[in-house]
C-alpha positions in Angstrom: 11.5 129.1 -45.1 13.0 129.3 -48.6 12.3 131.6 -51.6 13.2 130.1 -54.9 13.0 131.8 -58.3 11.5 129.7 -61.2 10.6 130.6 -64.7 10.8 130.0 -68.4 13.3 131.3 -71.0 12.6 131.4 -74.7 15.4 131.5 -77.2 14.9 131.4 -81.0 17.9 129.1 -81.5 17.8 126.9 -78.3 14.0 126.8 -77.8 12.2 126.8 -74.5 13.9 126.0 -71.2 12.7 126.1 -67.6 14.7 127.0 -64.5 14.2 126.4 -60.8 11.4 123.9 -61.3 13.6 120.9 -60.4 14.6 122.4 -57.1 11.0 123.3 -56.1 9.9 119.7 -57.0 12.8 118.2 -55.0 11.9 120.2 -51.9 8.2 119.4 -52.2 9.1 115.7 -52.5 11.2 116.0 -49.4 8.1 117.4 -47.5 8.3 121.2 -48.0 5.0 123.0 -48.5 4.3 125.9 -50.9 3.3 128.9 -48.8 3.1 131.6 -51.5 3.7 132.3 -55.2 4.9 135.8 -55.7 4.8 137.8 -59.0 8.1 138.2 -60.7 8.8 139.9 -64.0 9.8 139.7 -67.6 13.1 138.4 -68.8 14.3 140.7 -71.5 17.1 140.2 -74.1 18.9 142.9 -76.0 18.5 142.6 -79.8 20.7 145.5 -80.6 21.5 149.1 -79.9 22.7 152.2 -81.6 23.7 155.7 -80.3 20.1 156.6 -79.2 18.2 153.3 -78.7 18.4 149.8 -77.3 16.1 147.2 -78.9 14.8 144.6 -76.5 12.6 141.5 -76.8 10.7 139.5 -74.3 12.5 136.2 -73.7 10.8 134.7 -70.8 9.3 135.3 -67.3 10.0 134.4 -63.7 8.3 134.4 -60.4 9.1 133.3 -56.8 7.9 130.3 -54.9 8.0 130.6 -51.1 8.4 127.2 -49.4 8.1 126.1 -45.8 11.0 123.9 -44.9 10.1 120.2 -44.1 
């Protein structure tokens, strides 16, 4: 059994990018089966900070895919 993290990142300069999807697809093509998709969380980026506060922005999300090995 394997647990892989996949998700999406959003960057104002670079645009949208995905991570982990290629590995999940490769394993499915090799015969693995998806057993579960688990909730993940937000990906946050720091915009700036001062002595009292840190400013953050939502820059993507991620979750986990549990695969049964082929």
